N, C-alpha and C positions, 0 to 999 in steps of 0.2 A: 504494499499500500504506499502511496506517495506520502512524503513528509511535508506537511503544510504548516506554514508559520503565518500567524496574523500579528502584526506589530504596529506600534505607534500609539495613537490616542486611546487612553483608557481612563474611565472615571466611574464614579458612583452617581447614579441617577436617583434623585429624590423627587417624587411626584405626588403631590397631594391630590385627592379627588375633589374637584371643584364643581359647583353648581352653575356658575356662570355670572353671578352678580357680585363676586368678590372684587375688591380693588384696594389699592393702597390709600388709606385714609388715616392720617396720624391721630392717635388717641382712641381709635375704634377697634373693636374686636369682631372678627367674622368667624363663624362656625364653618369649618371645612370638614371633608371626609377623611378617611384613613390615608396614611402615607405609604406609598409603594417605594421600597428601597431595593434597587437592582443594579446589576452590572450595566455600565453604559459606555458610550463611545463607540467608535468604529471597530476597535478590537473586540469588544464584548459582543457587539451586535452581529457583525459579519462572522466572527469566530463561532458564536453560539448557533447561528443559523446553519453553518457548515456542519457542526456537530449534529444538529437536529436532522440534517439530510443524511448523515451517516459517515462523515469524514472527521476523524480526530485531528485536532490542531494543537500546536504549540503557541502559547500566548506570551508575547514579548513586549514589555512596557517598563516605564519608570514609575515607581510609587514612592510616597513619602514614608518617613519613619514614624507614622502616627496611627491612630486607631482605624481611620478609613483605609490606610494602606494594608493593615492586617486583615480588615474585613474583605478587601479585594482578594488578597492571597488565599484566605480560607474559602471564599466563594468559588474561586477558580479551581482550587485543589479538590474541592468537593464535587465538582461536576464531571461526570463520566465523559471521557473524550477530550478533556482539556488538560494540558500540562503547563503549569506556570513557569515562566522564566522572567521573573520580575526583579529589576534592579532597584534596591532600596536606596534612596538618595538621602544621606544624613542631613537633618535640618530642614528638609523640604516637607511641604504639606501635599497630601494626595488631592488630585483633581476631583471636582464634583460639579454636578449640574442641578439646579432647581428647574424642574420642568413644569410649566403651567399650561394646561391643556383644558380649556373650557368647552362645553358642548357647542358644536357648530362653528367653531373658530379654529384657526391654525394655532399651533403651539408656540410658546415663547420660552426661551432658555435664559436663565441667569447662570453663567458658567465661570468657574474658577479653573484656570489652566493648570495651576499647581505644578506637581512634579513632571507633568508632560513637557514643561518648558526645558527640562534637562535631558530629554531623550535626544540622543545624537547619532544613533545607529550602531554604536559600538556594542550595544546590547545583543546584537545578532551574531557576534563572533562566537558565542557559546553554543550555537546551533550547528550540529554536524550535518553536512550534506542535505540541506533543504531542497526539495523539488520545486516548491512554489513559495514565494514570500509576498504576502499582501501587506501594504503599508497604508494606513488610514489617517487622513486629515492632517497633512503637513502644515496647513495654516494654523493649527493648534499645537505645533511642535516647533517653537521659535528657533531653538538651537539648530535644528535640522535644516532650516531654510535660510540661515544667516549667510552672509557673503554671497548674495545672488543665488543661493541654493547649492553652493558648492558641496556642503556635507551630504545633502540628499543625493546629488549626482554621484558622489564618490561611493556612498553606501550601495546604491543601485548597481554601479559599475562592478564593485567587488562581488555582489551577489551573482550577477550574470557571468562573471569570470569563473565562478564556482559551478556554473551550469544551471543555476536556478532560473525559473520563470519569475519575472517581477510584475507585480500588480500594484496600482496606485488608485486611491479614491480621494476625492477632494471634499471640502466643506465650504459652505457660504462664508465669505470673508467679511468680518466686521472691520470696517475701515478705522475704527477707534481702538482696535486691539493692537498688541505689540507687533503683529505681522501685517497690519492693515496698510502701512505705508510702504511696504516693499514693492519692488518692481516685479509683479507676478508674471509678466511676459518674459522677463529674463529668467526667473526661476523655472517656469514650465518649459519654455523653449529650450533651455539648456539641459533639461533632464529627460525629455521625451524619447531620445534615442536609446535610453537605458530602460524604458518602460515597455513591457510586453503587452500589458492590458491596463487601460485606464477607464474608470467607470464613474465619471462625474454626472451631476445633473446639469441642466441648462443654467439653473440659478447659481450653481457653483462656479461655472465658467464665466458667466457674465459679471459676477461679483469680482472675480479675479481679473477679468479682461473687459472692463467697461466699454472700451472702444468697440467691442463686438456686440454690445447690447443694443443694437439698432432696432428700430421698429420691425417686427416680424421675426425676431430672434427665436421666439417660441413656436413659430410655424414650422412645418416640415422642412422647408428649404433652409430656414435659419438654423435649425438643429443640425442639418446635414453639413452646413458650412463650418459649424463648430467642430464636428467630428473630423472633417477634412483638414482643418488647421492642426489638430493634434497629430494626425498622420504626416502632414507636411513637416512637422517638427521632429518626426522620427518614431512615434509610437507604432507598435505592431497592430494592435486592435484597440479601437475606441468604441465604447458602449455608452452612449449619452442618453440618460433618461430625461423624459419631458413630461412628467405628470400624467395627465389624462390622455396624452398623445402616445404614451408607451416608451419604447426604447429604440434608438436607431443604432444599428451595428455596422461598423465599417472596418474592413481588414486591409492591411497593406499588401504589397506584392509578395510573391513567393520567396524572394531572396531575404526580405526582412523577416518573414514568418519562419523561415528555416533557422533563424538565430534566436528563436523565442524561448529556448530553454527546455529542459526535459519534463517540466510539468505540463507542457502543452501537448496533450496526447495525440491530437490530429491537426497539427498546425496547417498542413496544406489545404484542409477544407476551408480555412478562413481566408486564404489568399484572395484578395480583391472582393471580399464579401461586401455587400451593400444592401441592407435589408431593415425594414421597419417591422417591429413586432408590437402589436397593440395590447393594451392591458385587458384584464378580465373585468367584467361587469360585476359589481358587488351589491348585494342588498343591504349590507350593514357596514358602516365605517366606524370602527372602534377607536382607532388611533392612527396618526401618520408618523409617529416616532419610530425610527428604524426601518421605514419602508425602503429607502434607498440602499441601506446596508444589506437588506435582505435580497434585493435585486442583484447586488454585487456577489453575494454568496451563491445565487443561482448561476451567475455567469462563471464564477470560479469552478463550481461543480461541473458545469458543462465542459469547460476547457480541460479539466483534470481527467474526466472520464470519456473524452473523445466524442462528445455530442456535436452535431452540426450547428452552425450559427443559428438557424431558426429554432431548433429545439432548445439550445441554450438560452435564447432570448425568451422563449415560452416559459422555461423553468424560472428565469429571472422574474418574469411578470407574475408567475404563480406564487413564488416565495414572497414577493411584495404584497400580493393580494392576501396571502395567509396572515401576514403581520397586520395589515390594515384592518382586517376583519377580526382581529383580536385573538388569533391562533398562532401556533408555532409552525414553521414550515417543515413538518415531518413528512415522510413519504406518504403516509395515509392521508394527511391533509392535502398534500399536493395532488394526489390521485382524486380526491373529492372535488378539486377545482378543475382538473383537466384529466380525464381518463387516459388520454394519450401519453400522459407522463406517469402512468402507474407502474412502469417497469424500470424505475431508477436502478442503475446497475450495482450500487455499493450499499452495504449495510454495516453499521457499527456493531461489533460484537462486544459482549460484556467484559472480556479480558483486556480490552484496548483502553483502559481508563487513563493510563499515562505512562510516560517513560522517564519522568524526572524524579 
């Protein structure tokens, strides 16, 4: 079985249940529902979704030497299929998010980057022979994208030199954050030739590259232009999600795909791929938190197991639909969303709890 690593942004998500009429009003008390405390961030979301699909993962991140850091370590260690490789940063506080999600509105995050600010990629040196390494949310990893993204590029270069397939996901950039003032065109264009798969949303890209946020950027042609830009900079495969429009898949030429690393089971099938996969219609929307990370997990699963571009895109949309409807993207849930995906080729067995 392939050795899969999910690395980068990891935090604790604290989500109170809200009725919808709460607001900040000094001196007043509002009654709210119970608090959900769960693993959060790209690493936990995409990694957890891969485990749900049946693929064990190594979890690589930086945490603080505080109670939240210990909570993260215990939570990951206790989950079948996840092996923690967490660097404890002395004197640092663990990252967390306050997630406010009221009925019929989009979510709001209050985020503390914490120990993620110290993640620099050296954490991956302890992993022997990874087949695929997915790195999540570089905009929330300030050290990794310093100096025009030089540490990010070097980390990816070293991974590819070891034969690993590299994957990168982005997050919407807060222009008031420590990384908000960076030249993101420089960061991304300088790294894409070391990225075998990139899975951003339209909002991720247009927040990083506002010059591309022209009218029509969320229409099909605008989304396709964004994907083409990533390939022009050197990426092997771009999967750009566009909310209710679905996901657009674009593959580079055969020469670039041949260099995509050993985690790409059927790279030649992606050569020159150009395809839209539309989302599934849902009767119930429970949450939008983690939907993009779930789509990324579906794409990674498809690439690791040799699925075609269309089938990988369908799995990505099914994983996203599962999370949005309040379920986990397990094989049974995926099959209930689309019977054509009922024969996923890999299952996690009980003895594969961890290697660390």
